[in-house]
C-alpha positions, 0 to 999 in steps of 0.5 A: 101475646097472640096477634090476631092479624099480621098487620098488628106487628110493628113493621113498616114497609117502604118500597122504592120500586126501581126494578121488577123485583119490587113489583113481586115484593108488592104483590107478595105483601098484598097477597098476605093482606099486609096494609099500610105499604108506602110505595114510590116514588110514584105508584106503578104506571101499569095500575089503572086508576080504578085498580089503584083506588081499590088497592089504596082503599083496601090496603091503605097503599100510600105514595112515598113522600120526602125522606123527612116525611117518610121517617116521621110517618114510619116511626109512628 
């Protein structure tokens, strides 16, 4: 089976960004066009509200929730 888009793969990304390496991982995923990334516990403070909104709209970036909510969302 040939996939048209990398986002068709059954992979979930849940990035807890407590150190600078996570920012590089996020930027790498965004550069590849990966969508539906969950990032947290909050969105990075260096993103202005307008830039954050563009990333949310274009890449479906979402904040991390509770453990139970995240497991349920990632298993869908």
